[in-house]
C-alpha positions in Angstrom: -35.8 -116.4 228.6 -32.6 -118.4 228.7 -33.9 -120.3 231.7 -36.9 -121.5 229.6 -34.7 -123.2 227.0 -32.5 -124.6 229.8 -35.5 -126.1 231.6 -36.8 -127.5 228.3 -33.4 -129.1 227.6 -33.4 -130.7 231.1 -36.9 -131.9 230.7 -36.1 -133.5 227.4 -32.9 -135.1 228.8 -34.9 -136.5 231.8 -37.5 -138.1 229.4 -34.8 -139.6 227.2 -33.0 -141.1 230.2 -36.2 -142.4 232.0 -36.8 -146.1 232.5 -39.3 -147.5 230.2 -42.3 -149.6 231.3 -42.1 -153.1 229.8 -44.6 -153.9 227.1 -45.7 -150.2 226.8 -44.3 -147.0 225.4 -44.5 -145.3 228.8 -41.6 -144.4 231.0 -41.0 -143.8 234.7 -39.8 -140.3 235.7 -39.2 -138.8 239.1 -42.3 -136.8 239.9 -40.7 -134.2 242.1 -37.9 -133.4 239.5 -40.5 -133.0 236.7 -42.7 -130.8 238.9 -39.7 -128.7 239.8 -38.7 -128.3 236.1 -42.3 -127.4 235.2 -42.3 -124.8 238.0 -39.0 -123.4 236.8 -40.4 -123.3 233.2 -43.5 -121.5 234.3 -41.6 -119.0 236.3 -39.1 -118.4 233.5 -41.7 -117.6 230.9 -41.7 -113.8 230.1 -44.5 -111.7 231.4 -45.3 -110.6 227.8 -46.4 -114.1 227.0 -48.9 -113.9 229.8 -50.0 -110.4 228.6 -50.3 -111.8 225.1 -52.5 -114.6 226.4 -54.7 -112.0 228.1 -54.9 -110.1 224.9 -55.9 -113.2 223.0 -58.5 -114.0 225.7 -59.9 -110.4 225.3 -59.4 -110.2 221.6 -63.1 -109.9 220.7 -63.7 -107.3 223.4 -60.6 -105.3 222.3 -61.7 -105.5 218.6 -65.2 -104.4 219.4 -63.8 -101.5 221.5 -61.4 -100.5 218.7 -64.2 -100.6 216.1 -66.4 -98.5 218.3 -63.6 -96.0 218.8 -62.8 -96.0 215.1 -66.5 -95.3 214.3 -66.6 -92.5 216.8 -63.3 -91.1 215.4 -64.6 -91.3 211.8 -67.9 -89.6 212.8 -66.0 -86.9 214.7 -63.6 -86.5 211.8 -66.5 -86.2 209.3 -68.2 -83.7 211.5 -64.9 -81.7 211.8 -64.4 -82.0 208.0 -68.0 -80.7 207.4 -67.3 -77.8 209.7 -64.0 -77.1 208.0 -65.5 -77.3 204.6 -68.3 -74.9 205.6 -65.9 -72.4 207.1 -63.7 -72.7 204.0 -66.6 -72.1 201.8 -67.6 -69.1 203.9 -64.1 -67.8 203.9 -63.8 -68.4 200.1 -67.1 -66.5 199.5 -65.8 -63.6 201.7 -62.4 -63.6 199.9 -64.1 -63.7 196.5 -66.3 -60.8 197.4 -63.4 -58.8 198.7 -61.4 -59.6 195.6 -64.2 -58.5 193.4 -64.6 -55.3 195.3 -60.8 -54.7 195.2 -60.7 -55.5 191.5 -63.6 -53.1 190.8 -61.8 -50.4 192.7 -58.5 -51.1 190.9 -60.3 -51.1 187.5 -62.0 -47.7 188.3 -58.6 -46.3 189.4 -56.9 -47.7 186.4 -59.5 -46.2 184.0 -59.1 -42.8 185.7 -55.3 -43.0 185.5 -55.6 -44.1 181.8 -57.8 -41.2 181.0 -55.4 -38.8 182.7 -52.4 -40.3 180.9 -54.2 -40.1 177.6 -55.1 -36.5 178.1 -51.6 -35.6 179.2 -50.2 -37.6 176.2 -52.4 -35.7 173.8 -51.5 -32.3 175.2 -47.8 -33.2 175.1 -48.2 -34.5 171.5 -49.9 -31.3 170.4 -47.2 -29.2 172.1 -44.5 -31.3 170.4 -46.2 -31.0 167.0 -46.4 -27.2 167.4 -42.7 -27.0 168.5 -41.7 -29.3 165.6 -43.7 -27.2 163.1 -42.1 -24.0 164.4 -38.7 -25.5 164.3 -39.3 -26.8 160.8 -40.4 -23.3 159.7 -37.3 -21.8 161.2 -35.1 -24.4 159.6 -36.8 -23.8 156.2 -36.3 -20.0 156.6 -32.7 -20.5 157.6 -32.2 -22.9 154.7 -33.6 -20.4 152.2 -31.5 -17.6 153.6 -28.4 -19.8 153.5 -29.3 -20.8 149.9 -29.7 -17.1 148.9 -26.4 -16.2 150.6 -24.6 -19.1 149.0 -26.0 -18.1 145.6 -24.9 -14.5 146.1 -21.4 -15.6 147.3 -21.2 -18.0 144.3 -22.0 -15.3 141.9 -19.5 -12.9 143.5 -16.8 -15.7 143.5 -17.6 -16.4 139.8 -17.1 -12.7 138.9 -13.9 -12.6 141.0 -12.6 -15.7 139.3 -13.4 -14.3 135.8 -11.6 -11.1 136.8 -8.6 -13.1 138.1 -8.5 -15.1 134.9 -8.0 -11.9 132.9 -5.3 -10.7 135.3 -3.6 -14.1 135.1 -3.6 -13.9 131.3 -2.0 -10.5 131.4 0.5 -11.6 134.0 1.4 -14.6 131.8 1.9 -12.4 128.8 4.1 -10.0 130.9 6.0 -12.9 132.3 6.7 -14.3 128.8 7.8 -10.9 127.7 10.2 -10.5 130.7 11.6 -14.0 130.1 12.2 -13.3 126.4 13.9 -10.0 127.3 16.0 -11.8 129.9 17.1 -14.4 127.3 18.1 -11.6 124.9 20.0 -9.8 127.7 21.6 -13.0 128.8 22.9 -13.8 125.3 24.2 -10.3 124.9 26.0 -10.3 128.2 27.4 -13.8 127.5 28.8 -12.5 124.1 30.3 -9.4 125.7 31.8 -11.4 128.5 33.3 -13.9 126.0 34.8 -11.0 124.0 36.2 -9.4 127.1 37.8 -12.6 128.3 39.2 -13.3 124.9 40.9 -9.9 124.7 42.3 -10.2 128.2 43.7 -13.6 127.5 45.3 -12.4 124.3 47.0 -9.5 126.1 48.1 -11.9 128.8 49.5 -14.3 126.2 51.6 -11.5 124.6 52.9 -10.4 128.0 53.9 -13.9 128.8 55.6 -14.4 125.4 57.8 -11.2 126.0 58.7 -12.4 129.5 59.7 -15.8 128.2 61.9 -14.3 125.5 63.6 -12.1 128.1 64.2 -15.1 130.4 65.6 -17.1 127.5 68.1 -14.4 126.6 69.2 -14.0 130.2 69.8 -17.7 130.5 71.9 -17.7 127.4 73.9 -14.8 128.7 74.5 -16.6 132.0 75.8 -19.6 130.1 78.3 -17.3 128.1 79.3 -15.5 131.3 78.6 -12.2 129.9 76.3 -11.2 132.7 72.7 -10.7 132.9 71.3 -8.3 130.3 68.9 -5.7 131.3 65.3 -6.9 131.3 63.3 -5.3 128.6 59.6 -5.3 128.5 57.7 -5.1 125.3 
């Protein structure tokens, strides 16, 4: 492709440098050089350009062939589409029939299962009610027995408390009597103790007075040098 542009440049340069013919717009160029440049230009043109020219020459024929093939392809596609639609409809009808049959089977089985479950639930409910009634009767009986037992125990406890109240009253009276007696005995013992202590202290005081008098006389005798007098006791 580069040679094409190079040949065109040389051709243009040759035309620009050619001698002009007086009184005209023509020019004189070397024939052999121009023919050689044209041959180079023709040989340098890409093959695709020639193919493109062939395509342009056969354009109408190619278009007619393409339209014919397109019509054939459309017809074939429409035929295939019709076949596919027909098969799809047939498959859909078959699937719908199978689904309806399967649904009917499932509905029948579900109804049977539901009836079985309802029957089982009813029997279980009846058994539960019977057990609950029996348990309620037992609880009521136990409650009545417990109530009667509690009432009996309450009455017995009441009688015991009444009896204990009388005992407590008597015990309180006896306790007060014992306390009063203890107070009297305590006062008596305190008086006797005071009298005993007073007597002993008086005797001790008299004994100490005699001892002091004796000690005083002995000291006086010692001072006079007369010797110690014999201790006398009173």
